[in-house]
All heavy atoms as an XYZ file, in Angstrom:
732
protein
N      -5.806      5.099     15.225
C      -5.284      4.145     14.272
C      -6.015      4.343     12.959
O      -7.219      4.577     12.929
C      -5.512      2.730     14.804
C      -4.989      1.620     13.934
S      -3.217      1.375     13.929
C      -2.865      1.218     15.658
N      -5.278      4.243     11.884
C      -5.821      4.423     10.545
C      -5.443      3.203      9.718
O      -4.287      2.777      9.727
C      -5.198      5.679      9.948
C      -5.800      6.277      8.715
C      -7.221      6.729      8.984
C      -4.963      7.468      8.287
N      -6.415      2.629      9.019
C      -6.160      1.482      8.153
C      -6.583      1.845      6.736
O      -7.659      2.403      6.525
C      -6.926      0.231      8.634
C      -6.364     -0.216      9.981
C      -6.842     -0.895      7.602
C      -7.107     -1.364     10.615
N      -5.711      1.534      5.794
C      -6.003      1.664      4.368
C      -6.030      0.231      3.842
O      -5.042     -0.491      3.982
C      -4.908      2.472      3.626
C      -4.613      3.802      4.311
C      -5.262      2.627      2.153
C      -5.746      4.782      4.318
N      -7.146     -0.202      3.269
C      -7.243     -1.595      2.835
C      -8.117     -1.715      1.597
O      -9.043     -0.934      1.397
C      -7.823     -2.450      3.960
N      -7.805     -2.718      0.795
C      -8.582     -2.985     -0.404
C      -7.742     -3.717     -1.424
O      -6.845     -4.490     -1.070
N      -8.032     -3.456     -2.692
C      -7.263     -4.123     -3.741
C      -7.169     -3.257     -4.990
O      -7.980     -2.355     -5.209
C      -7.883     -5.479     -4.093
C      -9.174     -5.368     -4.839
N     -10.385     -5.244     -4.217
C      -9.428     -5.343     -6.173
C     -11.342     -5.158     -5.127
N     -10.788     -5.217     -6.328
N      -6.147     -3.549     -5.783
C      -5.948     -2.949     -7.103
C      -6.082     -4.055     -8.133
O      -5.802     -5.217     -7.842
C      -4.543     -2.343     -7.226
C      -4.104     -1.326     -6.193
C      -2.657     -0.919     -6.452
C      -5.017     -0.119     -6.196
N      -6.472     -3.671     -9.334
C      -6.520     -4.621    -10.436
C      -5.569     -4.131    -11.517
O      -5.610     -2.962    -11.907
C      -7.938     -4.715    -10.998
C      -8.061     -5.701    -12.132
C      -9.467     -5.718    -12.719
O     -10.348     -4.970    -12.293
N      -9.676     -6.564    -13.704
N      -4.691     -5.021    -11.967
C      -3.758     -4.727    -13.050
C      -3.877     -5.846    -14.077
O      -4.547     -6.850    -13.830
C      -2.297     -4.617    -12.530
C      -2.141     -3.453    -11.572
C      -1.838     -5.904    -11.891
N      -3.225     -5.686    -15.210
C      -3.202     -6.777    -16.184
C      -2.575     -8.009    -15.552
O      -1.569     -7.904    -14.845
N      -3.145     -9.180    -15.799
C      -2.653    -10.408    -15.164
C      -1.171    -10.633    -15.426
O      -0.448    -11.096    -14.561
C      -3.470    -11.610    -15.648
N      -0.709    -10.271    -16.588
C       0.704    -10.442    -16.912
C       1.590     -9.343    -16.347
O       2.810     -9.411    -16.479
N       0.997     -8.351    -15.698
C       1.769     -7.215    -15.193
C       1.838     -7.152    -13.672
O       2.495     -6.285    -13.118
C       1.187     -5.924    -15.743
C       1.223     -5.913    -17.251
C       1.263     -4.518    -17.818
O       1.295     -3.547    -17.048
O       1.275     -4.418    -19.044
N       1.179     -8.058    -13.003
C       1.144     -8.002    -11.542
C       2.542     -8.131    -10.928
O       2.911     -7.362    -10.045
C       0.216     -9.068    -10.983
C       0.113     -8.977     -9.464
C      -0.924     -9.899     -8.910
N      -0.485    -11.288     -8.974
C      -1.193    -12.302     -8.530
N      -2.391    -12.103     -8.010
N      -0.748    -13.535     -8.616
N       3.332     -9.094    -11.381
C       4.676     -9.288    -10.819
C       5.540     -8.049    -11.059
O       6.283     -7.628    -10.162
C       5.331    -10.529    -11.411
N       5.424     -7.452    -12.224
C       6.177     -6.238    -12.524
C       5.774     -5.109    -11.586
O       6.620     -4.415    -11.013
C       5.944     -5.807    -13.989
O       6.386     -6.857    -14.844
C       6.671     -4.519    -14.314
N       4.477     -4.923    -11.398
C       3.980     -3.880    -10.501
C       4.550     -4.084     -9.103
O       5.090     -3.159     -8.489
C       2.452     -3.901    -10.465
C       1.857     -2.798     -9.628
C       1.390     -1.636    -10.213
C       1.778     -2.909     -8.242
C       0.856     -0.610     -9.452
C       1.253     -1.894     -7.471
C       0.791     -0.750     -8.077
O       0.280      0.263     -7.304
N       4.450     -5.303     -8.590
C       4.911     -5.571     -7.224
C       6.422     -5.398     -7.094
O       6.906     -4.899     -6.073
C       4.472     -6.965     -6.785
C       2.966     -7.099     -6.576
C       2.574     -8.555     -6.381
C       2.495     -6.238     -5.418
N       7.176     -5.776     -8.107
C       8.628     -5.553     -8.071
C       8.946     -4.060     -8.016
O       9.829     -3.636     -7.271
C       9.302     -6.164     -9.296
C       9.406     -7.676     -9.232
O       9.255     -8.251     -8.134
O       9.630     -8.288    -10.293
N       8.209     -3.267     -8.781
C       8.483     -1.832     -8.858
C       8.093     -1.077     -7.590
O       8.628     -0.001     -7.324
C       7.775     -1.221    -10.068
C       8.340     -1.642    -11.425
C       7.434     -1.157    -12.558
C       9.762     -1.116    -11.612
N       7.178     -1.613     -6.785
C       6.772     -0.914     -5.562
C       7.523     -1.406     -4.321
O       7.252     -0.951     -3.212
C       5.246     -0.985     -5.329
C       4.495     -0.315     -6.469
C       4.781     -2.420     -5.132
N       8.493     -2.279     -4.504
C       9.259     -2.789     -3.365
C       9.934     -1.665     -2.592
O       9.892     -1.636     -1.356
C      10.306     -3.818     -3.831
O       9.629     -4.913     -4.436
C      11.146     -4.331     -2.679
N      10.548     -0.717     -3.273
C      11.225      0.385     -2.587
C      10.227      1.221     -1.795
O      10.503      1.605     -0.658
C      11.995      1.266     -3.593
O      12.982      0.452     -4.232
C      12.675      2.429     -2.898
N       9.068      1.506     -2.366
C       8.049      2.278     -1.653
C       7.606      1.536     -0.390
O       7.411      2.150      0.666
C       6.844      2.541     -2.555
N       7.478      0.224     -0.472
C       7.106     -0.569      0.694
C       8.177     -0.483      1.772
O       7.877     -0.291      2.955
C       6.863     -2.036      0.288
O       5.788     -2.076     -0.657
C       6.525     -2.911      1.479
N       9.428     -0.590      1.372
C      10.528     -0.487      2.335
C      10.554      0.889      3.001
O      10.735      0.993      4.221
C      11.859     -0.772      1.650
C      11.993     -2.210      1.204
C      13.158     -2.432      0.260
O      13.659     -1.510     -0.374
N      13.594     -3.683      0.162
N      10.357      1.935      2.219
C      10.342      3.296      2.773
C       9.180      3.486      3.737
O       9.327      4.076      4.806
C      10.261      4.329      1.650
C      11.513      4.476      0.785
C      11.205      5.341     -0.436
C      12.656      5.048      1.593
N       8.019      2.980      3.367
C       6.845      3.109      4.233
C       7.077      2.405      5.567
O       6.782      2.952      6.629
C       5.605      2.543      3.549
N       7.623      1.206      5.509
C       7.826      0.448      6.750
C       8.825      1.109      7.684
O       8.774      0.888      8.893
C       8.265     -0.972      6.427
C       7.126     -1.793      5.870
C       7.556     -3.213      5.658
N       6.438     -4.003      5.169
C       6.528     -5.294      4.921
N       7.661     -5.931      5.117
N       5.478     -5.946      4.467
N       9.722      1.921      7.143
C      10.680      2.648      7.988
C      10.144      4.007      8.436
O      10.744      4.670      9.268
C      11.991      2.856      7.232
C      12.776      1.569      7.037
C      14.195      1.832      6.594
N      14.292      2.488      5.306
C      14.548      1.892      4.154
N      14.719      0.590      4.117
N      14.620      2.582      3.038
N       9.023      4.425      7.872
C       8.471      5.745      8.187
C       7.903      5.771      9.606
O       7.305      4.792     10.059
C       7.370      6.098      7.182
N       8.074      6.899     10.280
C       7.476      7.022     11.612
C       5.958      6.810     11.539
O       5.296      7.304     10.626
C       7.798      8.465     12.015
C       8.985      8.839     11.184
C       8.826      8.086      9.891
N       5.433      6.043     12.474
C       3.991      5.837     12.549
C       3.449      4.712     11.700
O       2.272      4.376     11.799
N       4.289      4.105     10.865
C       3.811      2.985     10.036
C       3.865      1.704     10.854
O       4.916      1.302     11.328
C       4.655      2.835      8.777
S       4.089      1.474      7.712
N       2.722      1.070     11.026
C       2.639     -0.198     11.751
C       2.670     -1.387     10.795
O       3.104     -2.470     11.156
C       1.364     -0.250     12.572
C       1.305      0.759     13.682
C       2.231      0.313     14.811
N       2.007      1.007     16.038
C       1.084      0.700     16.939
N       0.252     -0.283     16.732
N       0.986      1.386     18.042
N       2.170     -1.180      9.564
C       2.140     -2.252      8.571
C       1.943     -1.634      7.200
O       1.223     -0.651      7.050
C       0.984     -3.217      8.870
C       0.973     -4.460      8.021
C       2.122     -5.394      8.350
O       2.095     -6.039      9.408
O       3.047     -5.474      7.517
N       2.597     -2.209      6.189
C       2.441     -1.737      4.825
C       2.712     -2.921      3.915
O       3.826     -3.445      3.871
C       3.446     -0.614      4.532
C       3.167      0.141      3.271
C       2.528      1.370      3.322
C       3.535     -0.359      2.034
C       2.266      2.084      2.159
C       3.271      0.340      0.871
C       2.645      1.568      0.936
N       1.668     -3.378      3.217
C       1.789     -4.560      2.365
C       1.063     -4.322      1.054
O      -0.071     -3.836      1.040
C       1.177     -5.809      3.049
C       1.248     -7.015      2.144
C       1.841     -6.085      4.377
N       1.715     -4.666     -0.024
C       1.088     -4.783     -1.333
C       1.456     -6.183     -1.792
O       2.629     -6.469     -2.031
C       1.628     -3.728     -2.296
C       1.286     -2.319     -1.840
C       1.747     -1.278     -2.828
O       1.288     -1.265     -3.968
N       2.647     -0.424     -2.406
N       0.474     -7.070     -1.892
C       0.760     -8.485     -2.116
C      -0.149     -9.075     -3.189
O      -1.279     -8.612     -3.375
C       0.565     -9.247     -0.811
N       0.339    -10.113     -3.872
C      -0.503    -10.770     -4.877
C      -1.659    -11.513     -4.232
O      -1.486    -12.179     -3.214
C       0.459    -11.739     -5.571
C       1.522    -12.003     -4.566
C       1.647    -10.754     -3.746
N      -2.830    -11.378     -4.811
C      -3.979    -12.155     -4.364
C      -3.700    -13.632     -4.690
O      -3.220    -13.937     -5.787
C      -5.232    -11.677     -5.105
C      -6.472    -12.390     -4.635
O      -6.763    -13.486     -5.161
O      -7.143    -11.849     -3.749
N      -3.979    -14.557     -3.773
C      -3.658    -15.958     -4.038
C      -4.576    -16.651     -5.047
O      -4.258    -17.747     -5.504
C      -3.793    -16.610     -2.656
C      -4.728    -15.734     -1.911
C      -4.503    -14.339     -2.431
N      -5.697    -16.006     -5.421
C      -6.646    -16.654     -6.326
C      -6.755    -15.941     -7.674
O      -6.748    -16.577     -8.722
C      -8.035    -16.750     -5.660
C      -7.939    -17.633     -4.416
C      -9.076    -17.299     -6.634
C      -9.174    -17.636     -3.559
N      -6.848    -14.607     -7.643
C      -7.056    -13.845     -8.873
C      -5.727    -13.283     -9.391
O      -5.073    -12.515     -8.696
C      -8.055    -12.722     -8.621
C      -9.425    -13.245     -8.215
C     -10.409    -12.143     -7.912
O     -10.428    -11.138     -8.631
O     -11.167    -12.305     -6.932
N      -5.317    -13.643    -10.619
C      -3.993    -13.276    -11.131
C      -3.818    -11.791    -11.475
O      -2.707    -11.357    -11.727
C      -3.845    -14.136    -12.391
C      -5.247    -14.389    -12.835
C      -6.070    -14.466    -11.571
N      -4.905    -11.030    -11.460
C      -4.807     -9.614    -11.804
C      -5.020     -8.707    -10.586
O      -5.126     -7.498    -10.715
C      -5.826     -9.258    -12.887
C      -7.268     -9.487    -12.449
O      -7.494    -10.165    -11.421
O      -8.174     -8.995    -13.139
N      -5.051     -9.287     -9.393
C      -5.442     -8.551     -8.191
C      -4.271     -8.414     -7.221
O      -3.547     -9.381     -6.972
C      -6.594     -9.309     -7.525
C      -7.360     -8.567     -6.496
C      -8.615     -9.386     -6.158
N      -9.506     -8.647     -5.312
C      -9.690     -8.897     -4.024
N      -9.056     -9.896     -3.448
N     -10.524     -8.167     -3.324
N      -4.107     -7.205     -6.663
C      -3.087     -6.915     -5.664
C      -3.801     -6.449     -4.401
O      -4.614     -5.525     -4.445
C      -2.127     -5.814     -6.160
C      -1.378     -6.315     -7.397
C      -1.158     -5.399     -5.046
C      -0.598     -5.222     -8.119
N      -3.514     -7.098     -3.297
C      -4.141     -6.754     -2.030
C      -3.320     -5.658     -1.348
O      -2.088     -5.746     -1.279
C      -4.241     -7.994     -1.106
C      -4.848     -7.630      0.236
C      -5.037     -9.090     -1.792
N      -4.014     -4.630     -0.863
C      -3.386     -3.494     -0.197
C      -3.788     -3.504      1.278
O      -4.977     -3.653      1.589
C      -3.887     -2.157     -0.819
C      -3.649     -2.122     -2.324
C      -3.299     -0.954     -0.096
C      -2.216     -2.087     -2.729
N      -2.793     -3.341      2.151
C      -3.086     -3.215      3.581
C      -2.037     -2.318      4.219
O      -0.836     -2.605      4.139
C      -3.097     -4.575      4.273
C      -3.433     -4.473      5.742
C      -4.748     -4.318      6.151
C      -2.440     -4.494      6.707
C      -5.074     -4.197      7.494
C      -2.749     -4.377      8.047
C      -4.062     -4.226      8.441
O      -4.372     -4.104      9.769
N      -2.490     -1.225      4.794
C      -1.609     -0.304      5.506
C      -2.230     -0.022      6.870
O      -3.444      0.079      6.982
C      -1.485      1.040      4.775
C      -0.993      0.954      3.364
C      -0.994      2.322      2.687
O      -0.730      3.340      3.358
O      -1.276      2.357      1.481
N      -1.376      0.127      7.870
C      -1.849      0.487      9.206
C      -0.926      1.578      9.737
O       0.291      1.399      9.797
C      -1.833     -0.746     10.110
C      -2.606     -0.597     11.370
C      -2.898     -1.948     12.014
N      -1.750     -2.819     12.058
C      -1.102     -3.173     13.173
N      -1.497     -2.728     14.341
N      -0.071     -3.977     13.118
N      -1.529      2.703     10.099
C      -0.776      3.883     10.548
C      -1.250      4.309     11.930
O      -2.434      4.198     12.242
C      -0.973      5.037      9.558
C      -0.386      4.730      8.220
C      -1.004      4.112      7.177
C       0.944      5.003      7.787
N      -0.144      3.986      6.124
C       1.066      4.525      6.465
C       2.043      5.601      8.385
C       2.246      4.641      5.736
C       3.219      5.719      7.658
C       3.312      5.240      6.353
N      -0.327      4.833     12.714
C      -0.688      5.306     14.054
C      -1.642      6.489     14.001
O      -2.480      6.649     14.885
C       0.571      5.685     14.838
C       1.384      4.486     15.239
C       2.624      4.850     16.022
O       2.711      5.984     16.549
O       3.521      3.998     16.111
N      -1.514      7.326     12.961
C      -2.377      8.506     12.854
C      -2.406      9.005     11.418
O      -1.561      8.646     10.597
C      -1.873      9.627     13.766
O      -0.661     10.143     13.249
N      -3.376      9.870     11.146
C      -3.445     10.503      9.833
C      -2.217     11.365      9.585
O      -1.704     11.431      8.470
C      -4.714     11.350      9.715
C      -4.834     12.006      8.355
C      -6.136     12.758      8.173
O      -6.881     12.922      9.150
O      -6.394     13.160      7.033
N      -1.727     12.026     10.631
C      -0.529     12.870     10.488
C       0.661     12.045      9.997
O       1.414     12.496      9.126
C      -0.202     13.551     11.809
N       0.824     10.832     10.514
C       1.919      9.970     10.063
C       1.732      9.563      8.603
O       2.680      9.581      7.821
C       2.010      8.720     10.941
C       2.556      8.981     12.297
N       1.768      9.002     13.420
C       3.809      9.238     12.717
C       2.515      9.248     14.467
N       3.766      9.402     14.073
N       0.510      9.200      8.233
C       0.224      8.821      6.848
C       0.510      9.984      5.902
O       1.190      9.824      4.888
C      -1.229      8.369      6.706
C      -1.729      8.141      5.275
C      -0.988      7.002      4.604
C      -3.220      7.891      5.275
N       0.006     11.163      6.245
C       0.208     12.323      5.382
C       1.675     12.719      5.293
O       2.152     13.129      4.225
C      -0.638     13.497      5.871
C      -2.155     13.284      5.764
C      -2.901     14.475      6.354
C      -2.574     13.016      4.335
N       2.411     12.591      6.383
C       3.845     12.898      6.361
C       4.568     11.961      5.403
O       5.419     12.393      4.615
C       4.426     12.800      7.762
N       4.215     10.679      5.430
C       4.841      9.739      4.505
C       4.467     10.058      3.062
O       5.321     10.105      2.186
C       4.446      8.294      4.830
C       4.875      7.327      3.764
C       6.207      7.023      3.584
C       3.941      6.744      2.914
C       6.617      6.153      2.578
C       4.334      5.872      1.915
C       5.678      5.582      1.752
N       3.194     10.288      2.819
C       2.746     10.549      1.446
C       3.325     11.832      0.871
O       3.474     11.957     -0.338
C       1.219     10.588      1.384
C       0.615      9.203      1.521
C      -0.853      9.230      1.272
N      -1.426      7.885      1.280
C      -2.711      7.637      1.228
N      -3.576      8.634      1.154
N      -3.152      6.399      1.240
N       3.642     12.786      1.722
C       4.193     14.046      1.215
C       5.713     14.054      1.225
O       6.325     15.018      0.783
C       3.659     15.229      2.040
O       4.132     15.145      3.367
N       6.339     12.970      1.718
C       7.800     12.908      1.724
C       8.297     12.784      0.291
O       7.586     12.321     -0.595
C       8.283     11.735      2.572
O       7.874     10.509      2.009
N       9.517     13.196      0.095
C      10.093     13.197     -1.247
C      11.332     12.307     -1.262
O      12.447     12.801     -1.112
C      10.441     14.625     -1.664
C      10.877     14.728     -3.110
O      10.630     13.791     -3.880
O      11.482     15.752     -3.457
N      11.136     10.986     -1.408
C      12.306     10.107     -1.429
C      13.172     10.407     -2.651
O      12.656     10.793     -3.694
C      11.712      8.708     -1.501
C      10.349      8.894     -2.062
C       9.901     10.270     -1.646
N      14.455     10.238     -2.474
C      15.358     10.482     -3.593
C      15.217      9.366     -4.608
O      14.875      8.240     -4.285
C      16.785     10.570     -3.102
C      17.013     11.771     -2.216
C      18.447     11.864     -1.739
O      19.204     10.919     -1.865
N      18.801     13.004     -1.211
N      15.493      9.701     -5.840
C      15.394      8.716     -6.910
C      14.407      9.171     -7.967
O      13.613     10.073     -7.761
N      14.501      8.526     -9.078
C      13.626      8.849    -10.205
C      12.251      8.231     -9.997
O      12.136      7.131     -9.472
C      14.230      8.311    -11.502
C      15.528      8.990    -11.897
C      15.329     10.457    -12.206
O      14.352     10.796    -12.891
O      16.144     11.266    -11.730
N      11.194      8.921    -10.437
C       9.856      8.320    -10.376
C       9.815      7.039    -11.215
O      10.485      6.928    -12.231
C       8.953      9.392    -10.993
C       9.734     10.656    -10.919
C      11.184     10.268    -10.960
N       9.037      6.104    -10.769
C       8.932      4.804    -11.440
C       7.638      4.761    -12.230
O       6.575      5.108    -11.714
C       8.950      3.668    -10.388
C       8.753      2.319    -11.046
C      10.247      3.691     -9.597
N       7.716      4.324    -13.481
C       6.520      4.159    -14.310
C       5.929      2.783    -14.028
O       6.501      1.758    -14.381
C       6.886      4.296    -15.788
N       4.792      2.773    -13.364
C       4.124      1.524    -13.003
C       3.176      1.066    -14.105
O       2.658      1.897    -14.862
C       3.315      1.724    -11.721
C       4.099      2.060    -10.459
C       3.141      2.426     -9.335
C       4.987      0.907    -10.056
N       2.901     -0.233    -14.180
C       1.845     -0.694    -15.084
C       0.524     -0.015    -14.717
O       0.311      0.376    -13.571
C       1.777     -2.201    -14.811
C       3.130     -2.555    -14.292
C       3.571     -1.348    -13.503
N      -0.351      0.111    -15.693
C      -1.643      0.747    -15.464
C      -2.470     -0.004    -14.434
O      -2.526     -1.237    -14.444
C      -2.453      0.818    -16.760
C      -1.858      1.791    -17.766
O      -1.131      2.716    -17.344
O      -2.127      1.615    -18.964
N      -3.112      0.754    -13.555
C      -4.081      0.198    -12.622
C      -5.433      0.247    -13.333
O      -5.906      1.322    -13.713
C      -4.122      0.993    -11.297
C      -5.256      0.507    -10.416
C      -2.783      0.875    -10.573
N      -6.037     -0.899    -13.563
C      -7.280     -1.000    -14.326
C      -8.521     -0.834    -13.458
O      -9.604     -0.563    -13.967
C      -7.330     -2.349    -15.050
C      -6.115     -2.659    -15.939
C      -6.233     -4.066    -16.505
C      -5.966     -1.615    -17.027
N      -8.339     -1.001    -12.163
C      -9.444     -0.848    -11.233
C      -8.908     -0.819     -9.814
O      -7.803     -1.278     -9.550
N      -9.699     -0.264     -8.925
C      -9.279     -0.199     -7.524
C     -10.498     -0.133     -6.616
O     -11.511      0.454     -6.968
C      -8.395      1.019     -7.304
N     -10.363     -0.742     -5.478
C     -11.353     -0.633     -4.418
C     -10.559     -0.574     -3.113
O     -10.260     -1.602     -2.504
C     -12.300     -1.831     -4.436
C     -13.369     -1.743     -3.347
O     -13.510     -0.661     -2.727
O     -14.053     -2.754     -3.110
N     -10.155      0.623     -2.747
C      -9.338      0.843     -1.561
C     -10.054      1.874     -0.700
O     -10.534      2.879     -1.215
C      -7.923      1.345     -1.934
C      -7.076      1.570     -0.691
C      -7.234      0.355     -2.875
N     -10.143      1.610      0.594
C     -10.848      2.507      1.499
C      -9.988      2.797      2.722
O      -9.071      2.048      3.051
C     -12.181      1.899      1.925
N     -10.339      3.874      3.375
C      -9.653      4.309      4.590
C     -10.593      4.067      5.767
O     -11.779      4.409      5.724
C      -9.350      5.796      4.434
C      -8.963      6.499      5.653
C      -8.956      7.975      5.330
N      -9.001      8.728      6.545
C      -8.318      9.820      6.749
N      -7.569     10.303      5.797
N      -8.409     10.434      7.882
N     -10.059      3.491      6.824
C     -10.840      3.172      8.007
C     -10.185      3.840      9.219
O      -9.000      3.642      9.471
C     -10.895      1.652      8.239
C     -11.459      0.914      7.055
C     -10.620      0.487      6.016
C     -12.813      0.655      6.961
C     -11.151     -0.187      4.918
C     -13.344     -0.028      5.869
C     -12.488     -0.442      4.843
O     -13.002     -1.106      3.750
N     -10.959      4.620      9.957
C     -10.464      5.246     11.166
C     -10.929      4.389     12.338
O     -12.124      4.177     12.524
C     -10.980      6.668     11.282
C     -10.424      7.560     10.184
C     -10.914      8.983     10.267
O     -11.164      9.478     11.394
O     -11.051      9.605      9.206
N      -9.983      3.895     13.105
C     -10.267      2.953     14.186
C     -10.210      3.693     15.523
O      -9.227      4.348     15.836
C      -9.231      1.794     14.173
C      -9.125      1.182     12.785
C      -9.565      0.769     15.225
C     -10.410      0.637     12.208
N     -11.253      3.557     16.316
C     -11.302      4.274     17.589
C     -10.875      3.407     18.775
O     -10.556      3.924     19.830
C     -12.715      4.806     17.836
O     -13.642      3.742     17.922
N     -10.856      2.094     18.600
C     -10.431      1.214     19.688
C      -9.765     -0.019     19.097
O     -10.133     -0.481     18.027
C     -11.619      0.814     20.545
N      -8.788     -0.546     19.825
C      -8.072     -1.750     19.388
C      -7.950     -2.667     20.594
O      -7.636     -2.234     21.696
C      -6.664     -1.393     18.854
C      -5.905     -2.638     18.474
C      -6.760     -0.432     17.681
N      -8.204     -3.951     20.385
C      -8.094     -4.918     21.468
C      -7.628     -6.261     20.950
O      -7.512     -6.468     19.740
N      -7.371     -7.163     21.838
C      -6.933     -8.512     21.473
C      -8.058     -9.238     20.733
O      -9.240     -8.996     21.013
C      -6.545     -9.280     22.716
N      -7.692    -10.125     19.808
C      -8.723    -10.861     19.070
C      -9.448    -11.873     19.930
O      -9.031    -12.299     20.924
C      -7.944    -11.556     17.966
C      -6.535    -11.595     18.413
C      -6.363    -10.488     19.401
């Protein structure tokens, strides 16, 4: 299991625009083989922060998605002013 988690920082007035523009990417990721979860969501407290959470069955699935070439024009996103996103390799999973 592979988890990608953290946050992005964008201009406070640009967060809604950023999230609207990545909706298609989120939909594509969720339909991709091996994707267990894919979320880019507004932080409930900080107006310039976007929370990132992805869960993949394997690195191969993640890399296959990232290298896929969805049809459509590239989207110009608002600038990302900062990021703290990390990759976590999970060796065991159990009930909480």
